[in-house]
VOBA-1610 file (N, C-alpha, C; in pm, whole numbers, padded with zeros to 5 digits, always signed):
BEGIN
Unk+14693-16822-18095Unk+14579-16728-18092Unk+14624-16587-18130Unk+14744-16549-18089Unk+14790-16414-18115Unk+14829-16390-18261Unk+14844-16498-18339Unk+14886-16481-18478Unk+14770-16499-18573Unk+14648-16510-18519Unk+14533-16534-18605Unk+14482-16409-18673Unk+14543-16295-18644Unk+14491-16168-18694Unk+14610-16077-18722Unk+14605-15999-18831Unk+14718-15911-18858Unk+14738-15809-18747Unk+14864-15777-18720Unk+14897-15689-18609Unk+14883-15542-18639Unk+14896-15500-18763Unk+14891-15358-18798Unk+14758-15324-18861Unk+14697-15218-18815Unk+14567-15176-18867Unk+14579-15033-18915Unk+14570-15014-19045Unk+14574-14880-19103Unk+14440-14841-19163Unk+14373-14937-19225Unk+14246-14912-19290Unk+14136-14900-19185Unk+14057-14791-19190Unk+13948-14775-19093Unk+13851-14893-19091Unk+13839-14962-19206Unk+13749-15077-19212Unk+13796-15189-19119Unk+13926-15193-19092Unk+13980-15300-19010Unk+13982-15266-18861Unk+13942-15146-18826Unk+13950-15105-18686Unk+13859-15189-18598Unk+13732-15204-18635Unk+13638-15278-18551Unk+13676-15425-18536Unk+13712-15496-18644Unk+13757-15634-18624Unk+13878-15644-18533Unk+13969-15548-18545Unk+14087-15551-18458Unk+14048-15528-18312Unk+13953-15439-18290Unk+13905-15415-18154Unk+13844-15543-18096Unk+13763-15611-18175Unk+13701-15736-18129Unk+13807-15842-18100Unk+13907-15850-18187Unk+14015-15947-18170Unk+14093-15920-18040Unk+14133-15795-18019Unk+14209-15763-17900Unk+14127-15785-17773Unk+13999-15750-17779Unk+13912-15769-17663Unk+13902-15917-17627Unk+13882-16001-17729Unk+13873-16145-17704Unk+14005-16199-17650Unk+14115-16155-17708Unk+14246-16202-17666Unk+14273-16169-17520Unk+14240-16047-17481Unk+14266-16005-17344Unk+14171-16069-17244Unk+14045-16083-17284Unk+13944-16131-17191Unk+13943-16283-17175Unk+14014-16354-17261Unk+14030-16499-17242Unk+14134-16520-17133Unk+14091-16512-17008Unk+14184-16509-16895Unk+14271-16634-16889Unk+14220-16747-16934Unk+14298-16870-16930Unk+14407-16874-17037Unk+14398-16783-17133Unk+14500-16781-17237Unk+14624-16709-17183Unk+14740-16772-17190Unk+14860-16711-17131Unk+14916-16597-17216Unk+14907-16477-17163Unk+14965-16360-17227Unk+15060-16295-17127Unk+15179-16266-17168Unk+15275-16204-17078Unk+15233-16061-17046Unk+15285-16010-16935Unk+15245-15877-16889Unk+15279-15769-16989Unk+15391-15783-17058Unk+15427-15680-17155Unk+15330-15676-17272Unk+15276-15794-17312Unk+15177-15796-17420Unk+15043-15739-17371Unk+15008-15765-17246Unk+14886-15707-17192Unk+14894-15555-17195Unk+15009-15502-17156Unk+15029-15356-17160Unk+15015-15305-17302Unk+15082-15369-17397Unk+15079-15323-17536Unk+14939-15335-17596Unk+14873-15447-17574Unk+14740-15468-17633Unk+14636-15375-17572Unk+14646-15349-17440Unk+14550-15259-17377Unk+14563-15118-17434Unk+14685-15072-17450Unk+14705-14939-17508Unk+14657-14932-17652Unk+14682-15037-17729Unk+14635-15037-17868Unk+14483-15037-17873Unk+14421-15119-17790Unk+14275-15126-17785Unk+14217-14991-17746Unk+14280-14925-17651Unk+14234-14795-17605Unk+14237-14694-17720Unk+14347-14691-17793Unk+14360-14595-17904Unk+14262-14625-18017Unk+14250-14751-18053Unk+14158-14787-18160Unk+14014-14756-18123Unk+13979-14777-17998Unk+13843-14748-17954Unk+13815-14598-17957Unk+13914-14518-17918Unk+13897-14373-17928Unk+13879-14331-18073Unk+13954-14397-18162Unk+13940-14366-18305Unk+13801-14402-18355Unk+13750-14520-18311Unk+13616-14561-18354Unk+13509-14470-18294Unk+13528-14432-18169Unk+13430-14345-18104Unk+13425-14207-18166Unk+13537-14165-18225Unk+13538-14036-18293Unk+13448-14037-18415Unk+13411-14159-18459Unk+13319-14174-18571Unk+13181-14221-18523Unk+13151-14192-18395Unk+13020-14218-18334Unk+12986-14366-18323Unk+13088-14450-18303Unk+13061-14593-18285Unk+13014-14621-18142Unk+13062-14543-18045Unk+13024-14553-17904Unk+13061-14688-17844Unk+13184-14727-17853Unk+13233-14849-17790Unk+13240-14829-17639Unk+13175-14920-17568Unk+13177-14913-17421Unk+13087-14808-17363Unk+13007-14744-17444Unk+12926-14634-17394Unk+12816-14675-17298Unk+12773-14802-17302Unk+12663-14846-17217Unk+12708-14940-17106Unk+12838-14961-17092Unk+12889-15051-16990Unk+12889-14984-16853Unk+12849-15059-16752Unk+12851-15008-16615Unk+12994-15013-16562Unk+13033-14915-16481Unk+13169-14917-16425Unk+13187-15031-16327Unk+13309-15080-16318Unk+13339-15189-16224Unk+13319-15142-16080Unk+13364-15021-16052Unk+13349-14963-15918Unk+13279-14828-15933Unk+13149-14821-15904Unk+13074-14696-15923Unk+13134-14577-15850Unk+13205-14601-15739Unk+13262-14490-15664Unk+13388-14433-15723Unk+13446-14501-15824Unk+13568-14453-15887Unk+13536-14397-16025Unk+13583-14278-16050Unk+13565-14218-16182Unk+13688-14249-16267Unk+13671-14343-16359Unk+13782-14380-16444Unk+13730-14442-16572Unk+13820-14457-16668Unk+13784-14509-16800Unk+13747-14657-16793Unk+13663-14698-16887Unk+13631-14839-16903Unk+13759-14921-16926Unk+13857-14861-16991Unk+13979-14934-17022Unk+14068-14950-16899Unk+14052-14861-16803Unk+14119-14883-16674Unk+14059-15005-16605Unk+13926-15015-16611Unk+13861-15135-16559Unk+13914-15260-16629Unk+13922-15253-16759Unk+13963-15370-16837Unk+14109-15406-16809Unk+14196-15307-16802Unk+14338-15334-16778Unk+14355-15410-16647Unk+14288-15364-16542Unk+14299-15432-16412Unk+14239-15573-16419Unk+14124-15585-16487Unk+14053-15713-16491Unk+14132-15821-16566Unk+14204-15783-16670Unk+14277-15883-16748Unk+14419-15904-16696Unk+14472-15807-16623Unk+14609-15816-16575Unk+14620-15895-16445Unk+14537-15863-16347Unk+14553-15918-16213Unk+14545-16071-16209Unk+14450-16134-16279Unk+14447-16281-16273Unk+14571-16347-16334Unk+14648-16273-16414Unk+14766-16330-16478Unk+14896-16299-16400Unk+14883-16226-16289Unk+15001-16197-16207Unk+15017-16308-16103Unk+15084-16415-16143Unk+15094-16532-16056Unk+15238-16569-16020Unk+15333-16512-16086Unk+15472-16546-16060Unk+15553-16418-16039Unk+15665-16434-15972Unk+15751-16318-15947Unk+15797-16257-16078Unk+15826-16341-16176Unk+15872-16290-16305Unk+15763-16211-16376Unk+15637-16246-16353Unk+15526-16169-16410Unk+15531-16025-16360Unk+15558-16010-16231Unk+15565-15876-16172Unk+15682-15798-16230Unk+15796-15862-16244Unk+15912-15793-16300Unk+15888-15753-16446Unk+15823-15841-16521Unk+15793-15809-16661Unk+15699-15690-16670Unk+15600-15686-16582Unk+15507-15573-16580Unk+15580-15443-16551Unk+15667-15444-16451Unk+15739-15323-16414Unk+15824-15274-16531Unk+15898-15363-16594Unk+15986-15322-16704Unk+15907-15272-16823Unk+15792-15335-16852Unk+15713-15293-16968Unk+15651-15155-16945Unk+15606-15126-16823Unk+15553-14993-16793Unk+15666-14891-16793Unk+15781-14931-16745Unk+15898-14841-16742Unk+15936-14795-16882Unk+15916-14882-16982Unk+15958-14851-17119Unk+15862-14757-17190Unk+15745-14733-17134Unk+15647-14645-17199Unk+15687-14500-17184Unk+15637-14417-17275Unk+15656-14274-17254Unk+15562-14229-17142Unk+15584-14112-17093Unk+15512-14064-16975Unk+15361-14061-16997Unk+15319-14023-17118Unk+15175-14012-17145Unk+15107-14147-17138Unk+15166-14249-17203Unk+15107-14382-17201Unk+15113-14443-17061Unk+15223-14418-16993Unk+15235-14472-16857Unk+15128-14413-16766Unk+15111-14282-16773Unk+15010-14217-16689Unk+14870-14265-16726Unk+14850-14290-16854Unk+14718-14338-16898Unk+14689-14474-16835Unk+14784-14565-16839Unk+14762-14699-16785Unk+14746-14697-16633Unk+14824-14614-16567Unk+14823-14614-16421Unk+14716-14525-16361Unk+14651-14446-16444Unk+14555-14349-16392Unk+14437-14415-16322Unk+14407-14540-16358Unk+14293-14607-16296Unk+14320-14657-16156Unk+14447-14668-16121Unk+14483-14714-15986Unk+14490-14593-15894Unk+14377-14558-15837Unk+14368-14435-15757Unk+14379-14460-15608Unk+14384-14586-15567Unk+14393-14619-15426Unk+14486-14738-15408Unk+14551-14744-15293Unk+14641-14858-15267Unk+14566-14979-15215Unk+14434-14971-15203Unk+14352-15086-15166Unk+14303-15158-15291Unk+14236-15269-15271Unk+14167-15336-15381Unk+14260-15395-15485Unk+14253-15342-15606Unk+14323-15402-15719Unk+14473-15407-15701Unk+14535-15302-15653Unk+14680-15304-15636Unk+14720-15405-15528Unk+14638-15425-15428Unk+14668-15528-15328Unk+14670-15666-15396Unk+14568-15692-15478Unk+14560-15820-15549Unk+14677-15836-15645Unk+14714-15728-15711Unk+14824-15731-15807Unk+14954-15773-15740Unk+14989-15706-15631Unk+15117-15734-15566Unk+15115-15863-15485Unk+14997-15904-15439Unk+14987-16030-15364Unk+14983-16153-15454Unk+14961-16132-15585Unk+14943-16244-15677Unk+15051-16351-15670Unk+15180-16313-15678Unk+15286-16417-15675Unk+15294-16493-15543Unk+15239-16439-15436Unk+15243-16504-15306Unk+15183-16645-15313Unk+15076-16658-15393Unk+15004-16784-15403Unk+15092-16895-15457Unk+15187-16863-15544Unk+15267-16965-15611Unk+15384-17014-15526Unk+15408-16950-15411Unk+15524-16985-15329Unk+15485-17076-15213Unk+15568-17177-15189Unk+15548-17263-15074Unk+15604-17195-14949Unk+15544-17225-14835Unk+15580-17154-14713Unk+15727-17174-14677Unk+15781-17290-14705Unk+15920-17319-14666Unk+16023-17266-14766Unk+15977-17204-14874Unk+16068-17158-14980Unk+16124-17020-14944Unk+16219-17017-14852Unk+16274-16889-14807Unk+16340-16815-14923Unk+16414-16888-15007Unk+16479-16824-15121Unk+16378-16758-15214Unk+16264-16823-15232Unk+16159-16765-15315Unk+16104-16637-15257Unk+16089-16634-15124Unk+16036-16514-15060Unk+16138-16401-15060Unk+16266-16434-15053Unk+16369-16331-15065Unk+16362-16269-15204Unk+16347-16352-15306Unk+16336-16302-15443Unk+16209-16218-15460Unk+16101-16263-15399Unk+15974-16190-15403Unk+15991-16052-15339Unk+16057-16049-15223Unk+16081-15921-15156Unk+16164-15828-15243Unk+16263-15885-15312Unk+16346-15802-15401Unk+16262-15745-15515Unk+16172-15827-15571Unk+16086-15779-15680Unk+15993-15669-15631Unk+15944-15682-15509Unk+15857-15578-15453Unk+15935-15449-15426Unk+16060-15462-15387Unk+16144-15342-15373Unk+16162-15274-15507Unk+16176-15355-15614Unk+16185-15298-15749Unk+16055-15227-15786Unk+15943-15285-15746Unk+15813-15221-15773Unk+15802-15089-15698Unk+15846-15087-15574Unk+15842-14964-15495Unk+15930-14856-15558Unk+16047-14894-15603Unk+16137-14798-15670Unk+16076-14747-15800Unk+16008-14837-15872Unk+15943-14795-15997Unk+15833-14694-15968Unk+15752-14722-15866Unk+15647-14626-15830Unk+15704-14490-15794Unk+15820-14491-15733Unk+15886-14364-15700Unk+15927-14290-15828Unk+15983-14365-15925Unk+16021-14302-16053Unk+15899-14245-16125Unk+15791-14318-16117Unk+15669-14277-16188Unk+15588-14175-16109Unk+15627-14150-15985Unk+15555-14058-15897Unk+15410-14102-15879Unk+15393-14232-15864Unk+15258-14288-15847Unk+15245-14336-15703Unk+15178-14255-15621Unk+15174-14280-15478Unk+15094-14404-15439Unk+14976-14429-15498Unk+14905-14554-15462Unk+14988-14679-15492Unk+15059-14678-15605Unk+15146-14791-15640Unk+15254-14809-15532Unk+15313-14699-15487Unk+15417-14707-15384Unk+15361-14762-15253Unk+15246-14710-15211Unk+15190-14756-15085Unk+15152-14905-15090Unk+15092-14946-15203Unk+15049-15086-15214Unk+15167-15181-15220Unk+15270-15147-15295Unk+15388-15234-15302Unk+15460-15238-15168Unk+15463-15124-15098Unk+15525-15120-14965Unk+15448-15208-14867Unk+15316-15208-14877Unk+15234-15291-14787Unk+15265-15439-14806Unk+15266-15484-14931Unk+15292-15626-14955Unk+15436-15661-14917Unk+15530-15574-14950Unk+15669-15598-14913Unk+15682-15611-14761Unk+15618-15523-14688Unk+15622-15529-14542Unk+15564-15661-14491Unk+15453-15703-14551Unk+15390-15828-14508Unk+15482-15948-14531Unk+15551-15951-14646Unk+15643-16061-14674Unk+15760-16059-14576Unk+15815-15942-14551Unk+15927-15931-14458Unk+15886-15976-14318Unk+15766-15940-14276Unk+15722-15971-14141Unk+15678-16117-14127Unk+15591-16162-14215Unk+15526-16291-14197Unk+15606-16409-14252Unk+15684-16386-14357Unk+15753-16496-14422Unk+15904-16497-14398Unk+15962-16381-14368Unk+16107-16373-14350Unk+16147-16332-14208Unk+16047-16308-14122Unk+16072-16274-13981Unk+16168-16157-13967Unk+16142-16052-14044Unk+16225-15932-14039Unk+16136-15814-13998Unk+16097-15815-13873Unk+16000-15717-13825Unk+16049-15574-13842Unk+16171-15547-13801Unk+16219-15409-13807Unk+16219-15357-13950Unk+16261-15440-14045Unk+16259-15399-14185Unk+16116-15377-14232Unk+16025-15464-14187Unk+15884-15452-14225Unk+15826-15320-14178Unk+15856-15282-14055Unk+15807-15154-14004Unk+15874-15036-14073Unk+16002-15050-14100Unk+16077-14941-14163Unk+16020-14909-14301Unk+15987-15011-14379Unk+15932-14989-14513Unk+15803-14908-14505Unk+15717-14944-14412Unk+15588-14874-14399Unk+15608-14730-14355Unk+15687-14710-14250Unk+15704-14574-14198Unk+15778-14484-14297Unk+15876-14540-14367Unk+15951-14459-14464Unk+15862-14419-14581Unk+15778-14511-14627Unk+15687-14480-14738Unk+15584-14376-14695Unk+15532-14392-14574Unk+15434-14295-14524Unk+15496-14156-14511Unk+15619-14149-14467Unk+15687-14019-14455Unk+15712-13958-14592Unk+15734-14042-14691Unk+15768-13992-14825Unk+15646-13944-14902Unk+15538-14022-14899Unk+15422-13989-14984Unk+15292-13974-14905Unk+15301-13979-14774Unk+15181-13971-14693Unk+15129-14110-14661Unk+15065-14122-14547Unk+15014-14252-14505Unk+14877-14278-14565Unk+14821-14392-14531Unk+14687-14432-14575Unk+14636-14533-14475Unk+14505-14557-14471Unk+14455-14663-14382Unk+14522-14797-14408Unk+14552-14826-14533Unk+14617-14952-14568Unk+14754-14965-14502Unk+14835-14860-14506Unk+14966-14865-14442Unk+14953-14867-14290Unk+14863-14787-14236Unk+14844-14788-14091Unk+14796-14926-14044Unk+14712-14989-14123Unk+14665-15123-14090Unk+14781-15222-14085Unk+14877-15209-14175Unk+14990-15301-14175Unk+15069-15292-14045Unk+15086-15172-13993Unk+15156-15158-13865Unk+15078-15227-13753Unk+14946-15218-13758Unk+14864-15287-13658Unk+14878-15438-13674Unk+14882-15486-13797Unk+14896-15630-13822Unk+15030-15681-13769Unk+15136-15603-13789Unk+15267-15644-13739Unk+15262-15661-13587Unk+15200-15567-13517Unk+15187-15578-13371Unk+15100-15697-13334Unk+14991-15718-13405Unk+14900-15829-13377Unk+14972-15963-13394Unk+15053-15974-13500Unk+15126-16099-13524Unk+15221-16133-13409Unk+15265-16031-13335Unk+15355-16053-13220Unk+15277-16054-13089Unk+15145-16062-13097Unk+15057-16065-12980Unk+15069-15939-12894Unk+15103-15829-12959Unk+15107-15700-12890Unk+14968-15636-12906Unk+14874-15690-12833Unk+14733-15660-12857Unk+14695-15517-12821Unk+14759-15459-12722Unk+14726-15321-12685Unk+14758-15227-12801Unk+14880-15238-12855Unk+14921-15151-12966Unk+14836-15177-13089Unk+14808-15304-13118Unk+14729-15337-13236Unk+14589-15279-13226Unk+14525-15299-13111Unk+14388-15251-13093Unk+14381-15100-13101Unk+14475-15031-13037Unk+14475-14885-13043Unk+14489-14836-13187Unk+14574-14901-13265Unk+14591-14862-13406Unk+14463-14884-13484Unk+14401-15000-13467Unk+14280-15031-13543Unk+14164-14940-13504Unk+14158-14903-13378Unk+14049-14813-13337Unk+14061-14676-13403Unk+14183-14639-13441Unk+14202-14515-13517Unk+14175-14535-13666Unk+14214-14651-13719Unk+14211-14674-13864Unk+14074-14715-13916Unk+14012-14811-13849Unk+13894-14876-13906Unk+13776-14782-13933Unk+13746-14686-13844Unk+13631-14600-13872Unk+13642-14518-14001Unk+13764-14490-14046Unk+13781-14409-14167Unk+13822-14490-14289Unk+13820-14621-14278Unk+13865-14708-14388Unk+13743-14765-14459Unk+13717-14719-14581Unk+13597-14759-14653Unk+13626-14840-14779Unk+13745-14901-14787Unk+13783-14974-14908Unk+13692-15093-14935Unk+13632-15150-14831Unk+13541-15262-14853Unk+13416-15217-14929Unk+13374-15094-14908Unk+13258-15041-14981Unk+13298-14984-15116Unk+13414-14916-15121Unk+13454-14846-15243Unk+13505-14941-15350Unk+13591-15035-15313Unk+13653-15124-15413Unk+13642-15271-15374Unk+13548-15303-15286Unk+13519-15442-15246Unk+13644-15514-15193Unk+13726-15443-15119Unk+13847-15499-15060Unk+13810-15565-14927Unk+13852-15689-14908Unk+13817-15763-14787Unk+13903-15726-14666Unk+14017-15660-14688Unk+14110-15638-14578Unk+14049-15559-14462Unk+13970-15453-14485Unk+13911-15384-14370Unk+13822-15476-14286Unk+13754-15570-14352Unk+13668-15663-14278Unk+13753-15759-14197Unk+13859-15814-14259Unk+13948-15905-14186Unk+14013-15834-14067Unk+14052-15710-14088Unk+14119-15637-13980Unk+14022-15602-13868Unk+13895-15579-13901Unk+13795-15556-13797Unk+13781-15679-13709Unk+13782-15795-13772Unk+13776-15920-13696Unk+13902-15937-13609Unk+14020-15905-13665Unk+14144-15915-13586Unk+14143-15819-13468Unk+14087-15700-13489Unk+14075-15604-13379Unk+13987-15661-13268Unk+13881-15731-13306Unk+13794-15795-13207Unk+13869-15902-13131Unk+13951-15980-13202Unk+14031-16085-13136Unk+14130-16021-13038Unk+14191-15911-13079Unk+14284-15841-12990Unk+14213-15795-12864Unk+14094-15736-12880Unk+14019-15689-12764Unk+13982-15806-12672Unk+13942-15919-12731Unk+13906-16036-12652Unk+14026-16088-12572Unk+14142-16089-12634Unk+14263-16135-12565Unk+14302-16041-12452Unk+14255-15918-12456Unk+14281-15823-12349Unk+14171-15825-12243Unk+14071-15914-12263Unk+13960-15921-12169Unk+13858-15811-12185Unk+13867-15736-12295Unk+13771-15629-12323Unk+13656-15687-12405Unk+13573-15767-12339Unk+13474-15845-12411Unk+13364-15759-12473Unk+13329-15647-12408Unk+13228-15560-12467Unk+13279-15495-12595Unk+13407-15455-12595Unk+13469-15399-12715Unk+13479-15507-12823Unk+13517-15628-12783Unk+13527-15737-12879Unk+13391-15766-12942Unk+13286-15768-12862Unk+13153-15796-12915Unk+13111-15689-13016Unk+13142-15564-12984Unk+13108-15455-13076Unk+13185-15469-13208Unk+13314-15504-13199Unk+13395-15516-13320Unk+13355-15638-13403Unk+13322-15749-13336Unk+13271-15863-13413Unk+13141-15824-13484Unk+13059-15743-13416Unk+12936-15696-13480Unk+12964-15610-13601Unk+13066-15523-13591Unk+13104-15442-13707Unk+13153-15529-13822Unk+13231-15632-13790Unk+13279-15723-13894Unk+13163-15793-13962Unk+13062-15832-13885Unk+12944-15897-13943Unk+12874-15802-14040Unk+12855-15677-13996Unk+12790-15578-14083Unk+12870-15554-14210Unk+13003-15544-14197Unk+13086-15513-14313Unk+13098-15631-14407Unk+13071-15752-14358Unk+13085-15871-14443Unk+12956-15907-14515Unk+12848-15835-14489Unk+12716-15873-14539Unk+12712-15886-14691Unk+12776-15794-14761Unk+12767-15791-14907Unk+12883-15862-14976Unk+12969-15931-14899Unk+13090-15987-14958Unk+13079-16134-14995Unk+12963-16195-14971Unk+12941-16330-15019Unk+13023-16437-14949Unk+13053-16419-14820Unk+13131-16519-14745Unk+13042-16575-14634Unk+12942-16653-14671Unk+12839-16695-14576Unk+12895-16777-14460Unk+12977-16882-14484Unk+13027-16958-14369Unk+13107-16872-14272Unk+13189-16782-14326Unk+13270-16697-14240Unk+13182-16604-14157Unk+13078-16552-14217Unk+12986-16464-14145Unk+12918-16540-14030Unk+12882-16667-14053Unk+12823-16747-13947Unk+12924-16765-13833Unk+13050-16787-13869Unk+13154-16796-13767Unk+13167-16669-13686Unk+13157-16555-13754Unk+13162-16427-13683Unk+13046-16414-13584Unk+12930-16464-13622Unk+12816-16462-13530Unk+12847-16545-13406Unk+12909-16661-13426Unk+12947-16743-13311Unk+13046-16672-13220Unk+13144-16605-13280Unk+13242-16531-13200Unk+13178-16413-13127Unk+13086-16345-13195Unk+13018-16232-13129Unk+12931-16283-13014Unk+12861-16396-13034Unk+12781-16451-12926Unk+12865-16484-12804Unk+12982-16543-12828Unk+13072-16576-12717Unk+13119-16450-12646Unk+13155-16346-12722Unk+13202-16222-12661Unk+13091-16156-12580Unk+12969-16158-12631Unk+12857-16101-12555Unk+12836-16178-12424Unk+12846-16309-12433Unk+12830-16394-12315Unk+12936-16359-12210Unk+13061-16351-12255Unk+13170-16323-12162Unk+13162-16181-12106Unk+13096-16091-12179Unk+13081-15953-12130Unk+12967-15941-12029Unk+12888-16048-12014Unk+12776-16046-11921Unk+12641-16022-11985Unk+12638-16001-12117Unk+12511-15978-12187Unk+12455-16112-12235Unk+12397-16189-12143Unk+12349-16323-12176Unk+12232-16318-12274Unk+12143-16222-12257Unk+12027-16211-12346Unk+12072-16182-12488Unk+12165-16088-12502Unk+12216-16057-12635Unk+12290-16174-12696Unk+12363-16248-12613Unk+12437-16365-12662Unk+12344-16471-12716Unk+12236-16500-12642Unk+12141-16603-12687Unk+12077-16563-12819Unk+12046-16435-12835Unk+11987-16389-12961Unk+12083-16409-13077Unk+12211-16377-13056Unk+12310-16391-13163Unk+12336-16538-13192Unk+12348-16621-13087Unk+12368-16764-13108Unk+12250-16825-13183Unk+12130-16780-13153Unk+12012-16830-13224Unk+12021-16799-13373Unk+12063-16676-13404Unk+12082-16638-13545Unk+12189-16725-13610Unk+12295-16754-13534Unk+12404-16836-13588Unk+12358-16977-13618Unk+12286-17039-13524Unk+12240-17177-13544Unk+12138-17183-13657Unk+12051-17084-13666Unk+11956-17079-13777Unk+12029-17076-13911Unk+12139-17003-13918Unk+12219-16999-14041Unk+12291-17131-14065Unk+12336-17197-13956Unk+12405-17326-13970Unk+12315-17430-14035Unk+12186-17423-14007Unk+12092-17521-14064Unk+12088-17516-14215Unk+12130-17405-14272Unk+12127-17388-14418Unk+12261-17422-14483Unk+12361-17460-14402Unk+12494-17491-14454Unk+12515-17641-14460Unk+12600-17688-14553Unk+12634-17831-14556Unk+12697-17874-14423Unk+12665-17997-14382Unk+12717-18049-14256Unk+12789-18182-14281Unk+12892-18174-14365Unk+12968-18294-14399Unk+13114-18255-14422Unk+13207-18342-14389Unk+13350-18308-14399Unk+13393-18266-14539Unk+13323-18315-14641Unk+13361-18281-14779Unk+13346-18132-14807Unk+13254-18066-14738Unk+13238-17920-14748Unk+13306-17860-14625Unk+13440-17855-14632Unk+13517-17833-14509Unk+13492-17698-14445Unk+13486-17590-14524Unk+13466-17458-14465Unk+13339-17453-14383Unk+13231-17506-14438Unk+13103-17507-14367Unk+13104-17604-14250Unk+13167-17720-14270Unk+13173-17822-14165Unk+13252-17770-14045Unk+13363-17702-14072Unk+13444-17647-13963Unk+13365-17547-13881Unk+13287-17462-13948Unk+13205-17364-13875Unk+13101-17436-13790Unk+13040-17543-13845Unk+12944-17621-13766Unk+13007-17669-13636Unk+13128-17726-13646Unk+13194-17782-13529Unk+13241-17675-13431Unk+13294-17566-13483Unk+13350-17463-13395Unk+13241-17387-13321Unk+13133-17354-13390Unk+13021-17288-13322Unk+12959-17384-13220Unk+12948-17511-13260Unk+12894-17610-13167Unk+12979-17623-13042Unk+13110-17626-13058Unk+13199-17635-12941Unk+13186-17511-12853Unk+13176-17396-12916Unk+13162-17272-12838Unk+13034-17275-12755Unk+12925-17318-12815Unk+12799-17327-12741Unk+12810-17429-12628Unk+12871-17544-12657Unk+12882-17649-12555Unk+12967-17603-12437Unk+13073-17529-12465Unk+13162-17484-12357Unk+13092-17384-12266Unk+12997-17311-12320Unk+12923-17214-12239Unk+12806-17280-12166Unk+12747-17383-12230Unk+12632-17450-12168Unk+12674-17549-12060Unk+12790-17613-12081Unk+12838-17713-11986Unk+12957-17653-11910Unk+12930-17594-11797Unk+13032-17519-11724Unk+13087-17599-11605Unk+13121-17725-11630Unk+13177-17807-11524Unk+13327-17825-11539Unk+13387-17748-11632Unk+13530-17756-11652Unk+13574-17868-11743Unk+13482-17943-11799Unk+13517-18057-11883Unk+13552-18016-12026Unk+13517-17893-12063Unk+13541-17848-12200Unk+13629-17723-12198Unk+13722-17719-12290Unk+13812-17604-12300Unk+13734-17481-12344Unk+13769-17367-12286Unk+13704-17242-12327Unk+13747-17207-12470Unk+13658-17147-12547Unk+13691-17112-12685Unk+13805-17011-12693Unk+13889-17027-12792Unk+13993-16928-12820Unk+13927-16810-12889Unk+13961-16686-12852Unk+13898-16570-12918Unk+13912-16576-13070Unk+13798-16560-13138Unk+13798-16562-13284Unk+13800-16701-13344Unk+13783-16804-13263Unk+13796-16941-13310Unk+13695-16975-13421Unk+13573-16932-13405Unk+13468-16970-13501Unk+13490-16910-13640Unk+13555-16795-13646Unk+13576-16727-13774Unk+13718-16742-13825Unk+13791-16838-13771Unk+13928-16864-13818Unk+13923-16912-13963Unk+13994-16841-14051Unk+13992-16878-14193Unk+14081-16997-14224Unk+14160-17041-14128Unk+14246-17159-14149Unk+14227-17256-14033Unk+14108-17315-14018Unk+14083-17408-13907Unk+14163-17537-13923Unk+14179-17608-13815Unk+14255-17733-13818Unk+14192-17836-13910Unk+14276-17897-13994Unk+14227-18001-14084Unk+14176-18122-14006Unk+14218-18135-13880Unk+14172-18247-13799Unk+14023-18247-13776Unk+13959-18133-13797Unk+13813-18126-13782Unk+13744-18222-13877Unk+13806-18250-13991Unk+13746-18343-14088Unk+13723-18481-14029Unk+13804-18517-13929Unk+13795-18652-13871Unk+13686-18663-13765Unk+13627-18551-13726Unk+13520-18555-13626Unk+13390-18602-13690Unk+13314-18685-13621Unk+13187-18732-13679Unk+13084-18620-13687Unk+12999-18619-13790Unk+12894-18517-13800Unk+12796-18527-13684Unk+12743-18411-13647Unk+12639-18404-13545Unk+12523-18325-13602Unk+12399-18369-13580Unk+12283-18292-13631Unk+12284-18150-13577Unk+12255-18055-13661Unk+12255-17915-13619Unk+12154-17888-13509Unk+12050-17972-13502Unk+11947-17949-13399Unk+12006-17958-13259Unk+12118-18034-13244Unk+12182-18040-13113Unk+12225-17902-13065Unk+12264-17816-13161Unk+12305-17680-13124Unk+12190-17602-13063Unk+12068-17630-13112Unk+11951-17561-13055Unk+11933-17602-12908Unk+11957-17730-12878Unk+11946-17774-12739Unk+12045-17699-12651Unk+12166-17677-12705Unk+12269-17606-12627Unk+12229-17461-12604Unk+12168-17399-12707Unk+12122-17260-12691Unk+12016-17254-12580Unk+11924-17350-12583Unk+11815-17350-12484Unk+11865-17382-12344Unk+11974-17463-12337Unk+12024-17504-12205Unk+12124-17406-12146Unk+12162-17302-12224Unk+12262-17207-12173Unk+12208-17138-12049Unk+12285-17141-11937Unk+12235-17082-11812Unk+12223-16930-11820
//
């Protein structure tokens, strides 16, 4: 595909065909293009489009921005859109770093200018290789951590603070969750914050580290400071603030602060409304209903459970649709444990209904009509 069109364009007549060719090449996400070629083609497309626009062609003049809250070029949108889905291996990340390193300062700043926050796109960029690694591949995670350290050093050379914060966040997560190196994970975050200033994203990582060790007091206190000022879910459609709001609710529940947990589950529900995760939102409703019940607000709990069951009726109720089926079973168990208080049923684990990795054993449970959940709501004492 890359050899179907001449690479050099000198004649103005050839500018528009070359622009169309480069656009198609980059936007064919399934077509394998190395990171260095993406960098080169994006810069060439940017220059050719400016040349065409100087002749009143108006390329991209009517396109809506990817993120209305960010003021940046259409080509910044395009660079992120074509690059991130192709960042799937550790070597992809290293190739990207070296190719950006080789640019002169003007081109480098042009490409990186669109990355104005360490949330959203940069999170996806640095997390990309994580998907390709198996959990037991310790050597792979060590190599991944080394590549992220190289990314952090590159951001320092380029004086690009969002890049530094985002690479430090992912590096810390790998050190903590995959390599069990908590002290190093914390050190990376605190050192980066001291060097270039902190951010909600970095502060959230410190809360996550505490949460992973069941240090719920420290985690909750951190999140109560961070979450109110973290708007990345609205600005760049980043899911992490929503996930962390749910984790903060789980932390509060584990501390027996059920009223705080109910409020935080409610915030997570509100923040997830526009993110298109319907089964997960139904699970959050189940968790909020349980927290309200445990806090003593039975009337509020019944109202929330009613909303949850009404939503369940619209979801698939078969093991083949596992995400939805798991929510059906977990919300149903939560309701049953509250309705049948004879000690025969285990109490729900905080956050159980909205667990994004439920037990695969749920698939083996026989389906139950959703209407049974309505009986449990009505029978709740």
